[in-house]
C-alpha angles and dihedrals in degrees: 000000000000112000120248098022121172127218137178120225115234102183130095103244115030096176093052094047092046094048095050093045094051092042092052090059091061100259124145104226123230114190143153116276135176114253118177104310096335142065124238137177108249140158109270133201100196136029091239090069092063121098118195099176102084141109101224141333121241093234127041140211087274089073090065102031097041106023125192117247095025110182109234098170134013120198139185133185112223121172089346091304118121115219119190126181137176117232110257118256102247120181113234120188111221128172124198110210122188101008119151124252090251090058093045088052089049088063088054088057091049087052092055091051102037103032094048109106121310088040121210101249094208094050092043093054091049095049093049088058099041128108118200121202114178126203113203121244117268097166140036138172138203093285097056117100105156092132090061091056096042091247100118089097117053113246107249096231093056105056139049101202130016117195120201122188114209132160093348090307130107119224120194125203116202116211105166146025088255090053092048090051087058098040094048090062091056129083097260141145131199111271145175121262111272123239110267119201103224130156103210092174093071093060090051091052091046092051088056090052092051090051087057091045091057088068097050103066093122094041113135089225090081089068091055094044093051094052094096097045114111093198088230093142092227092130093058096044093053093041112108094217105041112107105167108144144177131205116235133177119228121199119199124229094260088062089222102085139037148135144245113234139195106222132183119255136167137245086219091066118091091224091062094057094055113110134183113314091028096277114157110220098195107027105167127070094238091053094055092039096054096040090072091055093049093046093052098043113020112024096038092049092051094049103035106019096242139076115261088220120077097193094244091145098223096127094051095041093052101036110122089208093051093238112168115206098212093046090053093052091049092046093053093046096042110105 
């Protein structure tokens, strides 16, 4: 099968056909649903639960592929003998249906971090059994900036099918063998590539801004920009690409059993920067505040060749102090 083929769907209900096909192959399906006044990714049991007309979900694929409070060891004390076991690695087939390009690209970032040697065995097993079906963006708001980070288009290596709706027709891009195995069961015909509305100029301009930012690590403007930050860590917990973690031991109420967990934490928290001997690596607020920006836009690009921010806008939209990531960068760079 030639890579990156385009097809047009000829049936009468793509979402239904797609759902039934994926479900028949043994996948648990994760898709966007409406909950109260927001949208979230959740396991669904019927295609009618899925909502595709949304800007962003509160959670991201990270919540399923790299879950918080992951048990690494469970232990129990029986007759003064301590028994500790690691949870077995069990493959679970999950399919993301209807995620946006920025979120499929966030999985690509997770791959760079967690599949780099030594690979995370839990994440590796999840990824090997994951199907990714992207639904192209039809809406955005003032917090979206995926075009700046070159995340408007899904990276080919991190999705299986990409669905684009144009002029009352559905176009399907096949990017993998798994994707082709799904698409071939649908009512499709070969097609041309649909017109995609993308402003490539903005990403070039943003890259120039980041090149300037690289030289301004010691700028006094960081102190001013960080004044509103509450250091709550909300931006990193909601971020689809942040993976900072800690290891904690949990003891059950019987005091004879417990578990060792991998829990999410944040580079913006003081506790995360404490090393052996009690030394705090990044003591001040502005040091911890600016490190996140340089990690996402400068350090990651130098090492991996891409930004570790996909421009989804979750951090800015949910920040209790109304800190906008793009505005902070422009403010520091501005003469």
